[in-house]
C-alpha positions in Angstrom: 135.0 80.9 105.1 133.3 84.0 103.6 134.2 87.6 104.2 131.6 89.8 106.0 129.4 91.9 103.7 130.1 95.6 103.7 127.1 97.5 105.0 126.5 101.1 103.7 125.0 103.5 106.0 124.5 107.3 106.2 127.8 107.6 108.0 129.7 106.0 105.1 131.9 108.4 103.2 130.6 107.2 99.8 126.9 107.7 100.7 125.3 111.1 100.3 128.5 113.0 99.3 128.4 112.1 95.6 125.7 114.5 94.7 126.0 115.8 91.2 124.3 118.9 89.7 121.3 116.9 88.7 120.5 115.3 92.0 117.2 115.9 93.8 119.0 117.5 96.7 120.6 120.0 94.4 117.3 120.8 92.8 115.6 121.5 96.1 118.5 123.7 97.3 118.4 125.7 94.0 115.0 127.2 94.7 112.7 124.6 93.0 111.1 123.5 96.3 107.8 125.2 95.5 107.6 123.8 92.0 108.4 120.3 93.2 105.7 120.6 95.9 103.2 121.8 93.3 104.1 118.9 91.1 103.6 116.4 93.9 100.3 117.9 94.8 99.1 117.8 91.2 100.1 114.2 90.8 98.3 113.3 94.0 95.2 115.1 92.9 95.3 113.4 89.5 95.7 110.0 91.2 92.8 110.7 93.5 90.6 111.7 90.5 91.4 108.5 88.8 90.6 106.4 91.9 87.2 108.2 92.4 86.3 108.3 88.7 
């Protein structure tokens, strides 16, 4: 007989609470939201340019 597998979800105490100072959540909360959005837009535009080239 095997033991049931432990399933991690968002309500688990070990998920989502172990955010260090270098996590994405911390970066967004520290005022880098505009820069991250700009970077995502530039990467998307670069990818589109490669596809249509």
